C-alpha positions in Angstrom: -15.1 -75.0 11.1 -14.1 -73.7 14.5 -10.7 -72.8 13.1 -12.3 -70.6 10.4 -14.6 -69.0 12.8 -11.7 -68.2 15.1 -9.7 -66.8 12.3 -12.6 -64.6 11.2 -13.2 -63.4 14.7 -9.5 -62.5 15.2 -9.6 -60.7 11.8 -12.6 -58.6 12.9 -11.0 -57.8 16.2 -7.8 -56.7 14.5 -9.7 -54.5 12.1 -11.7 -53.0 15.0 -8.5 -52.2 17.0 -6.8 -50.8 14.0 -9.7 -48.5 13.4 -9.7 -47.4 17.0 -6.0 -46.7 16.8 -6.5 -44.7 13.6 -9.3 -42.7 15.3 -7.2 -42.1 18.4 -4.3 -40.9 16.1 -6.6 -38.6 14.3 -7.9 -37.2 17.6 -4.4 -36.5 18.8 -3.5 -34.9 15.5 -6.5 -32.7 15.6 -5.6 -31.7 19.2 -2.0 -31.0 18.3 -2.9 -28.8 15.3 -4.4 -25.9 17.4 -1.8 -26.4 20.2 0.9 -26.1 17.5 -0.7 -23.0 16.2 -1.0 -21.5 19.7 2.7 -22.4 20.4 3.7 -20.9 17.1 1.7 -17.8 17.9 3.2 -17.5 21.3 6.7 -17.8 19.9 5.8 -15.4 17.1 4.5 -12.8 19.6 7.5 -13.3 21.9 9.8 -12.7 18.9 7.8 -9.8 17.6 9.5 -6.5 18.3 8.0 -4.3 21.0 6.8 -0.9 20.0 8.9 1.2 22.4 9.7 4.9 22.4 13.1 5.5 20.8 14.5 7.1 24.0 13.3 4.1 26.0 15.0 1.7 23.5 18.2 3.7 23.6 18.3 3.6 27.4 17.7 -0.2 27.4 20.5 -0.8 25.0 22.8 1.3 27.1 21.8 0.1 30.6 20.6 -3.5 30.0 23.1 -4.4 27.3 20.5 -4.9 24.6 21.9 -5.3 21.1 21.2 -2.7 18.4 18.0 -3.1 16.6 14.4 -4.1 17.7 13.7 -5.4 21.2 11.2 -8.2 21.8 9.6 -9.9 24.8 12.1 -12.7 25.0 14.9 -10.2 25.5 13.3 -8.5 28.5 11.2 -11.2 30.3 14.0 -12.5 32.5 15.5 -9.1 33.6 15.4 -8.8 37.3 17.0 -5.4 37.8 16.8 -2.2 35.7 18.1 1.3 36.3 17.0 3.9 33.7 17.3 7.0 35.9 18.2 10.3 34.3 17.4 9.6 30.7 14.7 12.3 30.3 12.2 9.5 29.3 8.7 10.6 28.6 7.2 7.2 27.6 8.0 3.8 29.0 5.0 2.0 27.6 6.0 -1.7 27.3 7.4 -1.9 30.8 4.7 -4.4 31.6 6.5 -7.1 29.5 9.5 -6.9 32.0 7.7 -9.6 34.0 10.6 -10.7 36.2 11.7 -7.3 37.4 12.4 -7.1 41.2 14.3 -3.8 41.3 13.3 -0.8 39.0 14.7 2.7 39.0 13.0 5.3 36.8 14.1 8.3 38.8 14.8 11.7 37.2 12.9 11.4 34.1 9.9 13.2 32.6 7.2 10.6 33.1 3.6 11.8 33.6 2.3 8.2 33.7 3.6 4.7 33.8 1.1 2.4 32.1 1.5 -1.3 32.9 3.4 -0.8 36.1 0.7 -2.7 38.0 1.6 -5.9 36.0 5.0 -6.1 37.5 4.0 -8.3 40.5 7.5 -9.3 41.5 8.8 -5.8 42.3 10.6 -5.5 45.6 12.0 -1.9 45.2 10.7 0.9 43.0 12.1 4.4 42.5 10.0 6.8 40.4 11.3 10.0 42.1 11.7 13.3 40.3 9.1 12.7 37.6 5.8 14.4 36.8 3.4 11.7 38.1 0.0 12.7 39.5 -1.1 9.1 39.9 0.6 5.8 40.4 -0.7 2.2 40.1 1.6 -0.4 41.7 0.4 -3.7 43.1 3.3 -6.0 43.8 2.7 -7.8 47.1 6.5 -8.1 47.5 7.3 -4.4 47.4 9.3 -3.4 50.4 10.7 0.0 49.3 9.0 2.8 47.3 10.4 6.3 46.4 8.0 8.8 44.8 9.8 12.0 45.8 9.3 15.2 43.8 6.2 14.3 41.8 2.7 15.9 41.6 1.0 13.3 43.8 -1.9 14.7 45.9 -3.0 11.5 47.6 -1.7 8.1 48.8 -4.3 5.9 47.2 -1.5 4.0 45.5 -0.5 2.4 48.8 -3.6 0.1 48.8 -2.5 -3.5 48.9 1.2 -2.8 49.6 1.2 -4.6 52.9 4.9 -5.6 52.8 6.1 -2.0 52.4 8.9 -1.1 54.9 10.5 2.1 53.4 8.5 4.9 51.9 9.6 8.3 50.5 6.9 10.7 49.5 8.9 13.9 50.0 8.0 17.1 48.0 4.6 16.2 46.7 1.2 17.8 47.4 -0.1 15.3 50.0 -2.4 16.4 52.8 -4.2 13.3 54.0 -1.9 10.5 55.2 -4.7 8.2 56.4 -3.8 5.5 53.8 -0.6 4.9 55.9 -2.8 3.2 58.5 -2.8 0.2 56.1 1.0 -0.1 55.8 1.8 -1.4 59.3 5.4 -2.6 58.6 6.8 0.8 57.8 10.2 1.4 59.5 11.2 4.5 57.4 9.0 7.4 56.3 10.2 10.6 54.6 7.2 12.9 54.1 9.1 16.2 54.1 7.8 19.1 52.0 4.1 18.2 51.6 1.0 19.9 53.2 0.3 17.4 56.0 -1.4 18.8 59.0 -2.9 15.8 60.8 -0.5 13.0 61.9 -3.0 10.9 63.8 -2.9 8.1 61.2 0.8 7.6 62.0 0.0 6.6 65.6 -0.4 3.0 64.7 2.9 2.5 62.9 4.5 0.7 65.7 7.6 -0.3 63.7 8.5 3.2 62.6 12.1 4.1 63.5 12.8 6.9 61.1 10.4 9.8 60.5 11.0 13.0 58.5 8.0 15.5 58.6 10.0 18.7 57.9 8.3 21.6 56.1 4.7 20.6 56.5 1.8 22.1 58.4 1.9 19.9 61.5 1.0 21.7 64.7 -0.1 18.8 67.0 2.6 16.3 67.6 0.9 14.3 70.4 0.0 11.4 68.1 3.7 10.6 67.7 4.4 10.1 71.4 4.1 6.3 71.4 6.1 5.6 68.3 9.6 3.9 68.7 11.5 6.4 66.5 14.9 5.2 67.6 16.8 6.5 64.6 15.4 9.9 63.6 12.6 12.4 64.1 12.6 15.6 62.0 9.9 18.3 62.6 11.6 21.5 61.6 9.7 23.9 59.3 6.2 23.2 60.7 6.0 26.3 62.9 5.4 24.1 66.0 5.7 26.1 69.2 5.4 23.3 71.8 7.4 20.1 71.6 6.9 19.1 75.3 4.7 16.1 74.3 7.8 14.5 72.8 10.2 14.7 75.7 9.9 11.0 76.6 9.7 9.9 73.0 13.1 11.4 72.0 14.9 10.0 75.1 16.0 7.1 72.9 16.1 8.9 69.5 19.5 9.2 68.0 18.8 12.2 65.8 16.1 15.0 66.2 16.0 18.7 65.2 14.1 20.4 67.9 14.2 21.2 71.6 11.7 20.4 74.3 13.3 22.7 76.8 10.6 25.3 77.5 6.9 25.5 76.5 5.5 28.9 75.6 2.5 30.3 77.6 -1.1 29.6 76.6 -3.0 32.8 75.9 -6.7 32.8 76.6 -8.0 34.9 73.7 -7.2 34.3 70.0 -6.3 37.2 67.7 -9.2 39.2 66.4 -11.6 41.8 67.7 -12.1 42.6 71.4 -14.3 45.1 73.2 -12.2 47.7 75.1 -12.0 46.6 78.7 -11.7 42.9 77.9 -9.1 40.9 79.9 -6.7 38.3 78.7 -4.9 35.6 80.8 -1.6 33.9 80.3 -1.1 30.3 81.5 2.3 28.7 82.2 4.1 26.8 85.0 7.1 29.1 84.6 7.4 32.9 84.7 5.8 34.7 81.8 7.0 38.1 80.5 5.0 40.1 78.0 4.8 43.3 75.9 1.8 45.3 74.5 3.6 47.3 71.8 5.0 44.6 69.4 8.4 44.3 71.1 9.9 40.8 71.7 9.5 40.0 75.4 12.5 39.5 77.6 13.2 39.3 81.3 13.2 43.1 81.4 9.6 43.2 80.0 6.5 43.3 82.2 6.1 40.1 84.3 2.7 38.5 84.2 0.9 38.6 87.5 -2.7 38.5 86.6 -5.3 39.2 83.9 -4.2 41.9 81.4 -6.8 44.6 80.6 -7.0 45.4 76.9 -8.4 49.0 76.4 -7.8 52.3 74.7 -5.4 53.5 77.3 -2.9 50.9 76.3 -2.7 52.5 72.8 -0.8 55.5 74.1 2.4 54.3 72.7 5.0 56.0 70.5 3.5 56.6 67.1 5.6 54.7 64.6 4.0 56.5 61.7 5.8 59.7 62.7 9.3 58.3 62.1 11.2 59.8 59.2 10.9 57.2 56.5 12.0 59.1 53.3 14.4 61.8 52.5 11.8 63.3 50.1 9.1 63.9 52.7 9.0 65.4 56.2 7.9 63.1 59.0 4.2 62.9 59.7 2.7 64.2 62.9 -0.2 61.9 63.6 -2.0 61.7 66.9 -2.2 58.2 68.3 -6.0 57.8 67.8 -5.7 58.4 64.1 -3.4 55.4 63.3 -3.5 53.0 66.3 -6.3 50.4 66.0 -4.9 47.4 67.8 -3.0 46.1 70.8 -0.3 43.6 70.1 0.3 41.2 72.9 3.5 39.2 72.8 4.5 36.7 75.5 7.1 34.1 76.4 8.0 32.0 79.4 11.3 32.3 81.2 13.2 29.7 83.2 16.8 29.0 84.1 18.1 31.9 81.8 16.1 30.7 78.8 13.2 32.3 77.0 10.6 30.2 75.2 9.2 30.8 71.7 7.3 34.1 71.6 3.5 33.9 71.1 1.8 36.8 69.4 -1.8 37.9 69.5 -3.3 41.1 67.8 -6.5 42.5 69.3 -8.4 45.0 67.3 -10.6 47.2 69.5 -14.1 47.2 67.9 -14.6 50.9 68.6 -11.6 51.7 66.3 -11.5 51.6 62.5 -10.8 47.9 62.0 -13.6 46.1 60.2 -14.9 49.3 58.6 -12.9 48.4 55.4 -13.5 45.6 52.9 -10.1 44.1 52.5 -8.2 41.2 54.2 -5.8 42.4 56.9 -2.1 41.6 57.3 -0.8 42.4 60.8 3.0 42.5 61.3 4.6 42.6 64.7 8.3 43.2 65.3 10.8 45.2 67.3 10.6 48.9 66.6 14.4 49.0 66.1 14.1 46.5 63.2 12.4 49.1 61.2 13.3 52.6 62.5 16.6 52.4 64.3 19.2 54.7 62.6 21.8 51.9 62.6 19.7 48.8 62.0 16.3 49.9 60.8 15.4 48.8 57.3 12.5 51.3 56.8 14.5 54.6 57.3 17.2 56.7 55.6 19.3 56.0 58.7 23.1 56.1 58.9 23.6 55.1 55.3 22.0 58.5 54.3 23.1 60.5 57.2 26.8 59.9 56.5 26.6 61.0 52.8 23.5 63.2 52.5 23.1 61.5 49.1 19.4 60.8 48.4 20.4 57.7 46.5 21.7 56.2 49.8 19.8 55.0 52.8 19.2 52.0 55.0 16.1 51.2 53.0 18.3 50.8 49.9 20.2 48.0 51.5 19.5 44.4 50.4 20.5 40.8 51.2 20.0 38.6 54.2 21.8 40.9 56.6 19.0 43.4 56.0 16.3 40.9 56.8 14.4 41.2 60.1 12.3 38.7 62.0 8.6 39.5 62.4 5.3 37.8 63.1 2.6 37.8 60.4 -1.1 37.4 61.1 -3.7 37.2 58.4 -7.4 38.1 58.7 -10.1 37.6 56.1 -12.3 40.3 54.7 -14.8 39.9 57.5 -12.2 40.1 60.2 -11.9 36.4 60.9 -8.4 35.2 62.0 -6.8 32.9 59.4 -3.3 32.1 60.4 -0.2 33.3 62.3 3.4 32.7 61.2 6.9 33.9 62.1 8.6 35.2 59.0 11.5 37.4 57.7 10.9 40.7 56.1 13.0 42.9 53.8 12.5 46.1 51.8 11.5 45.3 48.2 11.8 47.2 45.0 14.0 49.8 43.2 13.0 53.4 42.9 10.0 52.8 45.2 12.3 52.1 48.2 12.6 55.9 48.8 8.8 56.4 48.9 7.3 56.9 52.4 5.3 53.8 52.1 7.5 50.9 51.1 7.1 47.5 49.6 7.9 44.6 52.0 9.2 41.2 50.9 7.9 38.4 53.1 10.0 35.2 53.6 8.8 31.9 55.0 11.8 29.9 56.3 12.3 27.0 58.6 14.6 29.1 60.8 11.6 31.1 61.7 9.2 28.2 61.9 6.9 27.3 59.0 9.0 26.8 55.9 6.1 27.8 53.5 3.1 30.0 53.4 0.1 27.7 53.0 -3.0 29.7 52.2 -5.2 30.5 49.1 -4.4 34.2 49.0 -5.4 34.8 45.4 -8.9 34.2 44.1 -7.8 33.7 40.5 -5.1 31.1 41.4 -5.2 27.5 42.6 -1.8 27.9 44.1 -1.9 27.6 47.9 1.8 27.1 48.7 4.4 29.9 48.5 8.0 30.5 49.5 7.9 34.2 49.5 5.4 37.0 49.0 5.5 40.8 48.5 3.4 43.5 50.1 3.7 45.9 47.3 3.2 49.7 47.6 2.1 50.0 43.9 5.6 51.2 42.8 5.6 54.0 40.3 1.8 54.2 40.5 1.9 55.1 44.3 0.8 58.7 43.7 -1.8 57.7 41.1 -4.3 54.9 40.9 -2.7 52.3 43.3 -4.0 49.5 41.0 -2.2 49.8 37.6 0.2 46.9 37.9 -2.2 44.6 39.6 -4.9 45.4 37.1 -2.7 44.7 34.0 -1.7 41.4 35.6 -5.3 40.4 36.2 -6.1 41.1 32.5 -3.7 38.4 31.4 -4.1 35.9 34.2 -5.2 33.2 31.8 -2.4 33.8 29.3 0.7 31.8 28.3 3.1 34.0 30.3 3.8 33.7 34.0 2.3 36.7 35.8 2.0 37.7 39.5 -1.4 37.4 41.1 -2.6 40.2 43.4 -4.8 40.6 46.4 -5.2 44.1 47.9 -4.9 44.0 51.7 -4.8 46.5 54.6 -1.5 46.3 56.6 -0.9 47.0 60.3 2.5 47.3 61.9 2.5 46.8 65.7 -1.2 47.7 65.7 -0.8 50.9 63.6 -2.7 51.4 60.3 -0.1 51.2 57.5 -2.4 51.5 54.5 -3.3 49.5 51.4 -0.7 47.2 49.9 -1.0 44.7 47.1 -0.1 41.2 48.3 1.7 39.6 45.4 3.5 36.5 44.2 7.2 37.0 43.5 9.4 35.2 41.0 12.2 32.9 42.1 13.4 29.4 41.5 11.2 28.4 44.5 8.2 29.8 42.6 9.1 27.7 39.5 9.7 24.6 41.7 6.4 24.9 43.4 4.4 25.6 40.2 6.1 23.3 37.7 7.9 20.7 39.9 11.4 21.5 38.7 14.4 21.1 40.9 15.9 24.6 41.6 19.3 23.3 40.8 18.2 22.7 37.2 16.8 26.3 36.7 18.5 29.3 35.2 16.6 32.5 36.2 17.9 35.8 34.6 16.8 39.4 35.3 17.5 42.4 33.1 20.6 44.4 34.1 21.8 47.3 32.0 25.4 47.1 33.2 25.9 43.6 32.0 27.0 43.0 28.4 24.3 40.4 27.9 21.7 42.8 29.3 20.9 40.2 32.0 22.3 39.1 35.3 21.9 35.6 36.7 19.4 36.1 39.5 19.5 32.4 40.5 21.6 29.8 38.9 25.3 29.5 37.9 27.4 32.4 36.6 27.6 31.0 33.1 23.8 30.5 32.7 23.5 33.8 30.8 25.8 32.6 28.0 23.2 30.3 26.7 20.8 33.2 26.3 23.5 35.4 24.6 24.3 32.6 22.1 20.6 32.3 21.3 20.2 36.0 20.5 23.4 35.9 18.4 21.9 33.0 16.5 18.6 34.8 15.9 20.4 38.0 14.7 22.9 36.3 12.4 20.5 33.7 10.7 17.6 34.0 8.4 14.8 33.4 11.0 12.4 32.2 8.3 14.8 29.4 7.5 15.9 28.7 11.0 12.6 29.3 12.8 12.1 25.8 14.1 15.7 25.7 15.4 15.2 29.0 17.2 11.9 27.8 18.6 13.8 24.8 20.1 15.9 27.3 22.1 13.1 29.7 23.2 9.3 29.5 23.3 8.6 31.9 20.5 4.8 31.9 21.2 5.6 32.8 24.9 7.9 35.6 23.9 5.5 37.1 21.3 2.7 36.9 23.9 4.9 38.8 26.3 5.6 41.4 23.7 1.9 41.8 22.8 1.2 42.6 26.5 3.9 45.2 26.7 2.8 46.9 23.4 -0.8 47.1 24.4 0.1 48.3 27.9 2.4 51.0 26.4 5.1 50.0 28.8 8.5 51.1 27.6 10.1 50.1 30.9 10.7 46.6 29.6 13.3 44.4 27.8 16.2 46.6 29.0 14.6 46.7 32.4 12.1 44.8 34.6 12.3 41.6 32.5 12.8 38.1 33.8 13.5 34.9 31.7 14.1 31.4 32.8 14.6 27.9 31.5 15.1 24.3 32.7 18.7 23.5 32.1 18.3 20.4 29.9 18.7 19.5 26.3 15.6 20.4 24.3 13.0 17.7 24.3 9.8 18.4 22.3 8.0 15.5 24.1 8.7 16.8 27.6 5.8 18.0 29.8 5.0 21.7 29.8 7.9 23.9 31.0 10.3 21.0 31.1 11.5 21.2 27.5 14.6 23.3 28.1 13.4 26.5 26.3 13.7 30.1 27.5 10.5 31.7 28.7 9.5 35.2 29.7 7.8 36.3 33.0 5.7 39.4 33.5 6.3 41.7 36.4 6.5 45.4 37.3 4.5 47.1 34.5 3.7 50.2 36.6 4.7 52.4 33.6 1.9 50.9 31.5 -1.5 52.5 30.8 0.3 55.9 30.2 1.8 56.3 33.7 4.8 58.1 32.3 2.7 60.6 30.3 1.0 63.8 31.4 -1.7 63.6 28.8 -3.9 60.5 28.3 -4.4 61.0 24.6 -0.6 61.0 24.1 -0.5 57.8 26.1 -3.2 56.1 24.0 -1.3 56.9 20.8 2.1 55.9 22.1 4.0 53.9 19.5 5.5 51.1 21.5 6.0 48.9 18.4 8.4 51.5 17.0 10.0 51.7 20.5 10.6 48.0 20.6 12.0 48.0 17.0 14.5 50.7 17.8 18.2 50.2 17.6 19.1 48.8 21.0 20.7 45.6 22.2 17.6 44.7 24.2 15.3 44.8 21.1 17.5 42.6 18.8 15.5 39.4 19.4 12.1 40.9 18.8 13.3 42.6 15.6 14.8 39.4 14.3 11.6 37.4 14.9 9.1 39.8 13.5 11.3 40.4 10.5 10.4 36.8 9.5 7.2 35.9 7.8 6.3 33.3 10.4 7.2 35.4 13.4 5.4 38.4 12.1 2.2 36.4 11.4 2.2 34.9 14.8 2.7 38.3 16.4 -0.1 40.0 14.4 -2.5 37.1 15.1 -1.8 37.2 18.8 -2.1 40.9 19.0 -5.4 40.9 17.1 -6.8 38.0 19.2 -5.9 39.8 22.5 -7.5 43.1 21.3 -10.7 41.1 20.7 -10.6 39.3 24.0 -8.4 40.2 27.0 -7.9 43.8 25.9 -11.4 44.4 24.5 -12.7 47.6 26.1 -15.6 45.9 27.7 -13.4 43.4 29.5 -10.8 45.9 30.6 -13.4 48.4 31.8 -15.1 45.6 33.8 -11.8 44.7 35.4 -11.0 48.3 36.3 -14.4 48.7 37.9 -14.1 45.5 39.8 -10.7 46.4 41.2 -11.7 49.9 41.9 -14.6 48.7 44.0 -12.3 46.4 46.0 -10.3 49.3 47.4 -12.6 52.3 47.1 -14.0 52.1 50.6 -10.4 52.0 52.1 -8.9 54.7 49.9 -10.0 57.8 51.9 -8.1 56.5 55.0 -5.2 55.4 53.0 -4.9 58.9 51.5 -5.1 60.4 54.9 -2.4 58.1 56.2 0.1 58.6 53.4 -0.9 61.8 51.7 0.1 60.4 48.4 -2.9 62.1 46.7 -4.5 65.4 47.4 -7.9 63.8 48.1 -10.3 61.1 46.9 -11.4 63.2 43.9 -7.8 63.0 42.7 -7.9 59.3 42.9 -11.2 59.2 40.9 -9.5 61.2 38.2 -6.7 58.7 38.0 -9.1 55.8 37.7 -10.9 57.7 34.9 -7.6 58.0 33.1 -7.4 54.2 33.1 -10.9 53.9 31.7 -10.1 56.3 28.8 -7.0 54.3 27.9 -9.1 51.1 28.0 -11.7 52.5 25.6 -9.3 53.9 23.0 -6.0 51.9 23.1 -7.2 48.9 21.0 -7.9 51.0 17.9 -4.6 52.8 18.3 -2.7 49.5 18.5 -4.5 48.2 15.3 -3.3 51.3 13.5 0.2 50.8 14.8 0.2 47.2 13.4 -1.1 48.4 10.1 1.5 51.1 9.8 4.5 48.9 10.8 3.6 45.6 9.2 0.5 45.4 6.9 1.3 48.5 4.8 5.0 47.8 4.6 4.3 44.2 3.3 
């Protein structure tokens, strides 16, 4: 009985254990099923091809040895180093799957964003220089070196959390505030050249910093740098700094620096601006100070400072610069001093042990003179009289180059190039007379025909050899640009004896268009305190202009200007001698091919929309002084890339400048000007018109042109808009015109000027209808 009971118990126990084992097995199986699914999904995803941009894929196959065909995560997850520089990449989406990357180089591409970069948390070095980034998101705690040179970054917010960073290059961006650098304490190397930095106080805590480059910024106070180690390098050139004495002890152990602390300039008690006659000014320095009151550069032969300088009307009895002979076509003026002299120019420098310090310049307008009675900003230029008016070296006079030949096509003022550039000091005052800035610059005579006019155009150069390497100021109300390499004080060119606003007005009409134009700001100019009349402060085209506006390396730019003596019709203004060949080949292609069939191919060589917009401007303006003359074109020298950011795609584009002959300036009758058939003119048989003729002979090209022309006649060139612009620009200079006419005698009187402005109004009212008839006659009726 006991044996049966025992057997039965053992059987029940076995059954129970067996059931439990079965249940455990089931549980394990149920657990393994989802894990298996997950593992299978992971392997499926890892093996699934990444959706990468074709250029990105091609670059990976070349540089990382990837096999032909799709690329998946397994193929990239273990890469630790990757160099894809110079591939013209526009899209690297998928970079976030390169999880093991420690060194990444994406330099010299066309990236405007890098999504997923923040996921690469093992990065030690990152180079994204020479792209188009306006923001960056990187968060690797191991990053020790970062290079973002030549992008469009305006702040340093991307530095947050990069506590290990030791080397940083932010050169050639748009950065003003460097306060985020306070949170990067381990920096030993900082290259911040070519930004807009003015306050370097945040750098004072970088106690490990050995190498600092701040060239070409707006730094004026260098005292925060005095306690930094800076054993390797300190570069400060191109900031316009006058006094480096604070750094004398700092650079005692610095291997490489680009400035001298030898002699500090004097401190002048009064800033530039208006003064009451009889006011006094003091000069402070531990060394001897020499000064001038007529714009001349001080030297040991100048007046030695011994006590307060009285600024009054008696000082103004200097030689009248306005009475120099400045044109072979007009006799010298005979102004009395009180008619033209409004200001005293004080220039001072210290002298010690045979060395002169930097010159400090102050311009003082006496409030009982005419300054402040106008409504325009003021540009005051101070320089040695000989730089402008000396027979041998003066750039503003006929001089020896005319005297030796008596040829009116010769003259000092017709000379060009750096040997005819003269050093000057520029001061800028706002409309209400408030001082804005002072800067040492270079000046040259600018223009073609207009060089022989009594009032000349002046080109202004900002260069590090003079101090500040850029102009940093918002000169133009219609432009966001605040950084310039060169400017022009324009005399209005062929419109000098007429309205004084033609060219600037036409540019303002198309300021929002697809063609680069030159913004304008009318200003009153003074030279060594003498009234020099109204000028138009203008932008000027160069590779520096393109670099600053579109962030393109000047070495990669071809800039051509029209030149009738060249077979191509263009000369290389900036670039390499062969750069014009590309343009010639494009024109030959357009002329020899059926443009309707090859339209897209031609559009990959040139921006056809840009060109037809440019031609629409010239046709409405009635400006026949274009294409064969006064025409500029440019391109970035790369293979065409349709996905590239604006202006980086490698196509030729046109730039608008010097349209003084527009609005009937070369006509004696306004009605004839209004009816002028500029379409026929630009379709004539001439090498300069071949491209336009070829494009508008195609159905697509003609349709684009007609639509653009009609759209502009309804908007930019609608009479209401043009009349409003003329009235606005007239009001800007009307109060200053009577004195300008008295100074230059370019018009008989103010009534003559009113008549010239009325001419513009008549043209504005009637030209649109005339252009519509021209379009109908040349295109609609014929087709």
